[in-house]
N, C-alpha and C positions, 0 to 999 in steps of 0.2 A: 143391352146399351145403357149399364145407366151415362143418362145427357148429363152433357155438362151447364156446371151452373155460370152465373154471371160475371161475378166475380173472377168464375177461370178462363172466359174468354174475354175475360180486358186484361188479364195476365201476362196472357198469349196473344195480344194482342200487341203493349207496352216490348214486355221482358223477351215472347217468343225465339226470339234472331235468335240473340246471345246465348240463351240456354238451351236453344234446338246447335246453336254449335259448341257448345260444349259437353252435349253430351253427344252430339261423332265421336270429338276426340278423345271419349271413354269406351266407347265404341255401341256406346246405345243409341240406335236410330226412331228418330220422333218427328216429327218439322215443325216450326214455329205453332200452327194451329194445335198442338198436341204435345208442345214441352213440357205444360204443366198438368197437372190435375186437378181432379176437385179431390182429392188430398194434402195436396199441397196447399191450394189455396184457402179450403178451412183450415188447415195449421199455423197458415199467418194471420184468417183473419183472429184466430186466439191469440195470438203470438201482435199482432197488433193491441187490439184489444185490452189484454194483459198489460201492456206498454202506455194505453194509453189510463188506464186503472191507477199506475204509480204515478203518476206527469201528476193528474189530477188529485193524491193524497197529498206530492210532497206541495203541490203550490197550495192546496187547502189546509197547511196543520198548524191549528191552532188547542194553545194550552184548556182556556178559560172553556172558547166554542169548538169542542171535532164537529163535525160537519157527519154524515153519514157516510160517506169515503172513507171517513176518516174511523170510526167506529168500528166501519165491517174490515177493514186494512187491519186496524189492531186488533181485534176478534181471531181474526188468525193467525194475527204475528203472537198475538198468548200463549193458545192454543197449541200449534206447533211446536212453541222453543217447550209450551213444559213438556211437550212431550217426547223434544230430543229431549232436556236432559237428565231426563230418566231414565234415559233409556241410553246417555253419550257422558251425560256425567258432566264434567268441567271442563270449560271450553267449547262448550256444543253451540258455542254463539257466529264462530267463525263459520262454520257450517247451517246455518236456519237460514240461509236466503237461498242457497241450493236444495233444500229441501224442500221451501215453500213453493220457489219456483213449479219445482219438478210436480209436488203437490194439485197448484191448483192447474197446472196446462195437460197435463192429462183427468186430473174433473174439468176442465170446462171441451176434452174434446170429446172426452165423456158422454156429456152433456147434450151437441150436438146432436146426439144418433136422437133423440130423444124431440127430435120438431121430423114432422110428416116426411117420406119422403126423400132426408137427407140422412143417410147413412156415418156412426160416429167415425172418425181417420183411427182413434185409435182400435175398429175391425179392422181396419187393413194390415196386417204384418211386417211393415217395412218401420210401422211408426213405432208402437211396441219393442222390434229390435234401437234401432235411431234410442228412444230413453234409458234400453237394459246397456247399449254400448256404453253412451253418459258415465249411465251411473256407474258402472264396472270398473274404464276409463278413472275417472273422477274420484271414489273409493281408495280405490289401488295410490292414486296419485300420494292424494295424502296421506293413504299411509305407511309411502319411499317416502315421504318430508319429513313425517313424523318420527320416525326409527333407522332409517337410512338403508340404506339397500344392504350391507350387512342384515340388518336388525333386523329388515323387511322377511327377507330370504329365511332367516332361524326362526321365524314366526310361521311360513308355514312346515315349517321342518322336527315339528311337534316340539315339546321338553324331554323326550330320554333320545342320545343324539347317538345312538345307537338303531333306532330305527326309523332313523333322517331317512333311510337308501328306498323305506317302504311308505314313510308315510310322504314324502314331497312331492315326490305323483299324483298320490293319490287325493291331495287336498289343491295339486293345482290343476286339476279336471273337474274337482267340486267344488274353483272358486271363476274355472270358464261355465261347466252348467248350468251358472247363476242368473250368466246372461239366457240361455235358452230359457232357467223357468221363467224366469220378472214374463221376458215373451213371451211365451204360451199361457199363463196366467193368465193377463191383460189383456191380450187378443183374443184367446176362444171365449172368454168370459163375456169382450163387448160382442164379438160378434154373434155372439146366440142370443145378448138377451136384441142385436139388429134384428135380430130373424123372427124372433119370436114375436116381437112391434111388428112387422110386416106383415105375417101369415096372416095377425087377428085382424089390421088395418084392413089387409083384401076380404078377409070373409065378414067382416064382422066391422064395418066400417060407421059404428054408431055406438057411442056411450062406453061400452069393455074394452076398445083398446085402450082409453084411457085409465084405465085397473095397470094394464102394462104400461105404457108410458112411466107410470107411478114407481113400477119393480125396476123399470129401467132409470129413470131418475139413484135408487135403493142403489140396484147393481153401478152404477157409476160415480157411488159414492163412496160405497165402501170399497173398490175398484183406486179408484182413486187414492187411498187410506193406505189399501194391502200395500201399495207402493213405494209411494212414502214412508211408510213403518221396513219397511227392508230396505230401505238406503238407509235411513240410519241405522237400520241394526250390521248392512253392513259396513257403514261411516267408522261407527260403538266399537266394532270390532280387527277394523283396520286400522285404527290409531287407538287399539287397549295400550298400548305405553307411553302413551304418556299418562295411563290415569295411576 
């Protein structure tokens, strides 16, 4: 059984009671000492870290002498903006904040696994599933907003009206499968990367594991980019009527 982190103990001490009561209301049996687990605690740390970073960038914005935080933020903004513009085209700006947050959240949760003894939150299926579900709801919402409910349903039915009875259920199943695809791709890769790193740390605790930490970092960046890229593609397909 994995040890509970200090931050998890603190969160349970502060909020374990109300969280446990809420969980009991929906049929989840926990105690105030176990209501919040390590995965949620690490996710919360990442979220607070991102909020702190955004606050620092916003408070120190400068045209003449940009600081290090602003330069990093501008680099990320330009890179993701350029990628989004190529895929979505006109009007990509309204989706850029969501896509950027998805990328940074996935990336940082992946990179946590490079710290010995701390598993990446994305190596637990509930985290990729939550991100995949949020992405699914987000792009479908904007698809309906862009095309209207009827237009969006027609988007599922295909261009040939007399084939709609066949295309519509296939498209619906295909879209629902995207949640599973996003979840499994991220979870499986990060779980495997965490496992390989842990095994080599257990067998050879000096020097050699550094190579696998480097590989874990590479996998973390690639998987965050792939998740962001697929999110952008889904948004492009859902809002294609705008173009």
